[in-house]
N, C-alpha and C positions, 0 to 999 in steps of 0.2 A: 504494500500500500504506500504509494508515493506521498511525501510530506504535503504536497499540494492538495492531494485528496483528503488526507487526514485533517488538514486545516479547514477544508471546505465542510466536511462532515461536522467538525466541532462547532462551526458557526451556524449550523442549521437549528431552527427552532422546532419544538415538538409538533407544531402544526405542519411542518414540512415532511414528517415521517408517516409511513415508510417511504423510502425513496430508492429508486435505482440510480446509481451513479456510474456512468460509463467514462472510462479513462481513454480518451481518444488518442492521446500521445502514445500510451502503451500499445493500443491497437495498431497504430501506424507503424511503430517500431517492430512489433511482432510480425505483421504482415510483410513488411519489407525484408525481414530476416528469412521468412519462409520463401519468398520469391528469390532471394539471393542464393538460397541453398539448392534450388531446383535447376536442373540443366535446361538449356535453351529449348530442347525439343519436348519439354513437358509443359503443357498449358495448365494454368491454375484458375479454376472456376470456384467461386464461393457458393455453397449451398444455402440459399436464402432462407430456407425453413428453420435454420438454427437460430437466427435473429435477423429480422428484416427492418430494424430501426433505421429510418432514413439517414440519420447522421452517421451511423456506422457504415451504411452502404456508400455514402459519399467518401468516407475515408478509404474504404476498401477499393473503390473504383480506381484509385491511383496505383494499386499494387496487383490487381488480379486481371486476368485476361477476359473475364466475363462472369456471369452469374448463372447458377442452375436453379430452376423453379420447378414446382410440382403441382401447380394449379393455375387456372385462369386468373384467380385473384393475385397470386404472386407475380404472374407475368405482367399484369396491369401495373402492379406496384413498382416493379423494377423498371418498366418502361417509363413510368412517370418520374421515378426518383433518379434514375441514371440513364437518361435518354441517349440512344445511340450505342449502348454497350451490347456486346455479344451475349446471347442468352441461349441456354440449352434447356429444353422442356422435357422433363422426365416424370416418372410416377405412374402408377397403375390407374385404371379406371378413368381415362380421359373421356370426356363427353364430346359429342360432335361439335357442340358450341365452343369448347375449349380448343379442339383441333382447328376449327375455323379461325379462332382468335390467334392461334399460333401462326397460321398461314398468313393472315393479314398483317401480323406483327413482324414477319420476316425473321423468325427465330433462327439462330445459328445452327442448331441441331435439334432434331426431334427424336427422342428415344422411344422406340416401338417396343411395347410390352407383350404383344400377342398378335396372332394372325387376325383376330377380330378387329383389333385396332388398325391394322394395315388395310383391311377391307374398308373400314370407315374413312380412312385417309384418302384412299383411291377415289371414293365417291365424292369427295369434297374438292379435289384439286382443280378441276376445270383445266385451264391452260397454264396453271402455275406449276412450279417445280419446288422440290423440297429435299434437303439433305437429312438422312436418317442414320441412326445407329440401331442395331438390334440388341436388345438387352437379353442376356443369356444367363440362365441359372445353371451353372456348371456343377457337376457332382464331385466337388472337391471337399475332402475331409477337413473341417475347420478346427476341430478341437474345441476347448473351452473359450468362448468369446462372450463379450458383453451383450451383443445383440446379433442374431443370425438372420440375414436377409435372404440367404440362398445356401446352396450346398446340401439342401434337404428339401422336403416338400414345402412350397412357399407360393404365395400369390404373385410373387415378383418375377418378371421375365419369362423367357421361353426355355423349355427343355431343348437340349441340343438336337434331339431327334425330330423336333418340330420345325427346325430351321429350313429344311428343304422346301416345305410348302411356301414359306415366306420368300425364299429365293426364287421360286417359280413365279410368284406374283410380281416380284421386282423385275424379273427378266421380261415380263410382258408389259411393263409400264415404265418407259424411260423418264417419266416425270419425277419418279422417286429415285434418288441417287443414294445407294448404299455406301456410306463412308467408312463404317467400321462396326465394332462390337462394344457394348457397354456391359461391364460386369461389376456389380457391387454386392458382395456376398456377406460382409460382416462389419460390425462396428466394435470399437474398443481395442484395436490392434496396436501393438507397439511396432517400432520401425522394422525390427527383424521379421516379425510375423507378417507384416504387410508386404515386405519385399519378397518373402517366400511365396506368398499368395500371388503377387504380381508376376513373378517368374513363371508360375504354373499357368496363369491366365494367358500370358503372352506366348508361351509354348503351344498351348492349345489353339489359340487364335491363328498363329502362323501355320500350324499343321492343318487346321481346318480349312483355311483359305487356300492353301496349296492343293489340298485334296479336292475342293469344290471348284477350283479355278476362279476364285473371287479375289479381286484386287483391293484388299483392305489398305487404307491409308492411316487409320488411327484406331487406338484402343482406349476406351475410357475405363479407368480403374476405380471410379467412384471415390467415396470418402472412407470414413471409418477409423481415422487416426485417433488413438486412445487418449482419454483425459482421466487422470488418476485423482478422484475426489478425496481419497484418503491421504494422498501426498501431493497437495496442490502446488508445491514448488518443483515437482518433477514434470517436465513437459516432453511431449513427443520429440524424438531426436530427428529433427528435420535435416541436420547436416548429414547424418548417416543415411537417412532415407534418400536424400538427393544424390549422394554418392552412389548408392545402389541403383537408383533409377538411371543414372548416367551409364553404368555398366550395361543395364538392360537395353538402353537405346542403342548402344554400340553393337549389341548382339542382334538387334532387330532394326537395321538401318533404314528400312522402308517405312517404319511406323512412327507416327507422332503419338505421344501419350498425353492423356488428360486426367487430372485428378479433381475431385469435387469435395474438399473438406468443408465442414461447417463448424461443428462444436469446437474443434481444436484451433480454429482461427479466432473466434470472438469470445470464447468462454472466460478468458483471463482478464479481459478489460472491464468486466461488469461486477458491481457490488450491490447487494441488496441490504440497505441500512434501515434498522428499526430500533425500538427501545423495549425495555422490560417494563411491562405494565403491572405485573404481579409476580410474587414468588411464594409458592405454597408447598406444603408437604402432604403426601397421601400414602398411607401404609408404608412409611419408611422411605419413600422416594421423593426427591425434590423436583418440582416443575417450575420452570420460568415461562410465564405467559407473555407472549410478545404481541405488539401491535402488528397487524397483518397476519401472514401465515402462508399456507400452501396454496391458497387461492391467488396469491401473487407469485409465489416461487414454488412450483409444483415438482421441481427436479428431484428433491430427496424422496418424495412420496412415489414418484414414478420409478426411480432407480433403486429405491429401498436402501438408501445410504444416509450417513450423516453429512449434512452440508457443512463444509469447513467454515469456520467463523473466527472473528477476532472481537474480543471485548474492548469497548472504548469506554473507560470509566467516566462517570459523571459525578463529580464530588459534591455538587450542590444538592442539599436536601432541606427544604423549608417546611416540611410537614410537622405537625405537633406530636406525631407518634414515631415509634422506633422504626427505622428503615429496615424492611425485610431483606434478608440476604442469605446466600449459600456460601459456605467457606470450606475449601479443601475437600470437596466431595463431588460425586457425579450428579449432573443435572440434566433433565430432559427439557429441550426447548420446543415449545408448542405455540400455535397461533390462536386466533380468536374464534375459530370455527367450532360448531357444535358437533364434532366428530372426533373420536380417538385417533383417527388417521392423520389429523392435522399436526404432524410432527416434522420438525426441521432438523433436529439432531437429538439422538437418544442416549442418555446416560453418559454424557461427556464430562470428564473431570475438569473442574474449574478451581482456581485458587480462591477467587472471590467474584461473586456476581450479585448485584443489588438491584432492587427496583429503581428505575431511572437511568441505569447504565444503558449504553447503546451497543447494539450487536451489528457488526458488519459481516455479512455472509459473502464469502469469496466465490469465485467460479460461477458467477451469476450472469454471464454475458451470452449464454446460449441455452436454448430449450428451458427457459425460465418463465418470464412473463407470458411469452407467446404460446405456451402450452398449458397455461393455468386456467382454472374454471372461475373466471373473474366475477361472475354475477352471484355466486353462491353466498347467501346471507347479505348481499348488497352492501358490504363494507366499502368505504371510499377506495378508489384506485390509488396506487402509489404515484408520486411525482417521478419525473425523469430528468436528471441533470447530466449534462455532457461537459466534461472537462478537457480542455486542450491546454494551451498556455494560459488562457484566462477562462474561468468557468462560464459556460453557457447554460442557462437554466431553461427548463421547459415545464409545462404543467402536465396534465394527464396525457398518456401516450396516445398518439393519433390512431 
């Protein structure tokens, strides 16, 4: 937590909480380091689903080659926020209206998830042309992963055995240009595991293309770069990953690679800051009740982990009663919702935590506000503050 951010949080009043604080300088430096680590023939697209905050998109547009979207809403948002940028449109269950929107918007690549989707696209084209990738669910053993998108029965992508029917449709329709293969099988991978998977994917793609006589020019490896919520100071090894991708591009000189990270790009720049409203004990356990909760920051409930946090002590206490506190003991941090699932961190040891102290939850820059059930109990929405060299404040999220 940079000193500038700490100072900003210290100056906030209780009426400003809860608040998401995005460190734009940290984001810019992190994105620049990622881009520097990647070889020239690896394109970097940001998966907008992780966090599509307009100020974050503006920062990232200086460092990425484009954005990946997975709905017509995201497509419209990126076109409005970052006009003229390259866009890849992926995700299952695209409606005819979304396919038409993608065609009208001139997306850079359309990821085809099924034969049905290809038939729909054919009927919409008219005299237009489009560049596509076929998403494939390869039967690759993944081992333990945070989230499996493929390598097993899944609604995502095509089985390799179903590709022939798609190739037949493409051969009969020169308006649809097959540029390559898209394979996103898992999330939560470290650099070594991701490179191993990438090597298997590229070997399969090259052999398949040679066998079928298909001239592939690119392979999209998706995202899935791991974020360790238990050890927030450990980051994905982009330097090692970039060096490994450089070796792979040398082994496959005819292919351009594309990656689509989301969480691992923006997660570190975001903090969710709130305060302790109450501190109580129940059957021998200490509970700190915070302003806000998982309706603002659903990540720990979704992933079933403790969200890492930092206690920011507030030494002022002007109440006429003794200040409730926990000292040198485990505490469970909960929100204001009427459900026992509203837990942000469970039985985490603290040296001292008091009513009125502030809590800054780290790793809140991805899959946080945008996946939360905002309207449950109708508590006020958090504020959103963006800090660069000088803080830029915002109200409720657009």
